[in-house]
C-alpha positions as CSV (number, residue, x, y, z in Angstrom):
1,F,60.3,-156.1,-239.8
2,W,61.6,-159.4,-241.3
3,S,65.1,-157.9,-241.5
4,L,64.8,-156.7,-237.9
5,F,63.9,-160.2,-236.9
6,A,66.9,-161.7,-238.8
7,Y,69.3,-159.2,-237.2
8,F,68.0,-159.5,-233.6
9,S,67.8,-163.3,-233.9
10,F,71.3,-163.7,-235.2
11,R,72.7,-161.4,-232.6
12,A,70.8,-163.2,-229.8
13,D,71.9,-166.6,-231.1
14,S,75.5,-165.4,-230.9
15,L,75.1,-164.3,-227.3
16,L,72.9,-167.0,-225.8
17,P,73.0,-170.7,-225.6
18,A,70.7,-172.3,-228.2
19,S,68.4,-173.7,-225.5
20,Q,67.6,-170.3,-224.1
21,S,67.3,-168.6,-227.5
22,A,64.8,-171.2,-228.7
23,I,62.6,-170.8,-225.6
24,I,62.6,-167.1,-225.8
25,S,61.8,-167.2,-229.5
26,R,58.5,-168.9,-228.7
27,L,57.3,-165.7,-227.1
28,R,56.1,-164.7,-230.6
29,M,52.9,-166.5,-229.7
30,V,52.5,-164.2,-226.7
31,W,53.0,-161.1,-228.7
32,A,50.4,-162.3,-231.3
33,L,47.6,-161.8,-228.8
34,P,48.0,-158.1,-228.1
35,I,48.9,-157.4,-231.8
36,G,45.8,-159.3,-232.9
37,W,43.7,-157.4,-230.4
38,L,45.1,-154.0,-231.6
39,I,44.9,-154.7,-235.4
40,F,42.1,-157.2,-235.9
41,Q,40.0,-156.5,-232.8
42,E,40.2,-160.1,-231.7
43,T,38.7,-160.9,-228.3
44,I,40.9,-161.8,-225.4
45,T,39.4,-164.7,-223.6
46,V,40.3,-166.1,-220.2
47,S,41.8,-169.2,-221.8
48,R,44.0,-167.2,-224.1
49,L,45.1,-165.0,-221.2
50,L,45.9,-168.0,-219.1
51,G,47.9,-169.5,-222.0
52,V,49.9,-166.2,-222.2
53,L,50.6,-166.2,-218.5
54,L,51.7,-169.9,-218.6
55,I,54.1,-169.2,-221.5
56,L,55.5,-166.1,-219.8
57,S,56.0,-167.9,-216.4
58,S,57.7,-170.8,-218.1
59,V,60.1,-168.5,-219.9
60,F,60.8,-166.7,-216.7
61,F,61.5,-169.9,-214.7
62,L,63.5,-171.5,-217.4
63,N,65.8,-168.5,-218.1
64,Y,66.2,-166.6,-214.9
65,P,66.4,-168.4,-211.5
66,I,68.5,-171.4,-212.5
67,N,71.0,-169.8,-215.0
68,I,71.2,-166.3,-213.7
69,A,75.0,-166.3,-213.9
70,K,75.1,-167.8,-217.4
71,T,72.3,-165.6,-218.9
72,N,73.5,-162.8,-221.1
73,R,71.1,-159.9,-220.5
74,R,71.8,-158.3,-223.9
75,G,71.2,-161.6,-225.6
76,T,67.9,-162.0,-223.8
77,Q,66.8,-158.5,-224.8
78,L,67.7,-159.2,-228.5
79,A,65.8,-162.5,-228.4
80,I,62.7,-160.8,-227.1
81,L,63.0,-158.1,-229.8
82,A,63.3,-160.8,-232.4
83,S,60.1,-162.5,-231.1
84,I,58.3,-159.2,-231.2
85,S,59.5,-158.3,-234.7
86,I,58.5,-161.8,-236.1
87,A,55.1,-161.5,-234.5
88,I,54.6,-158.1,-236.2
89,S,55.9,-159.4,-239.5
90,L,53.5,-162.4,-239.5
91,T,50.6,-160.1,-238.6
92,I,51.5,-157.7,-241.4
93,D,51.6,-160.7,-243.8
94,K,48.2,-161.7,-242.7
95,L,46.8,-158.4,-243.8
């Protein structure tokens, strides 16, 4: 999964502005919640769920409405895949 992260991340960085890529890469914290719930049976509290919703809404508002013409959809998809793969990699390393 580390190599997938590197590939997706480099491709996304080549297609997106650094400001958008950096914000989307922070989604790894969002993916850690369901992965932790699935693998480690961690509890999902209201505060964690609110934190996830806050991060998701900020990524949406920062990337989509303002810069819709400048946003590269493929780059955004690759950045999301990079954040998922790094979250999985970090979880596997925790095992």
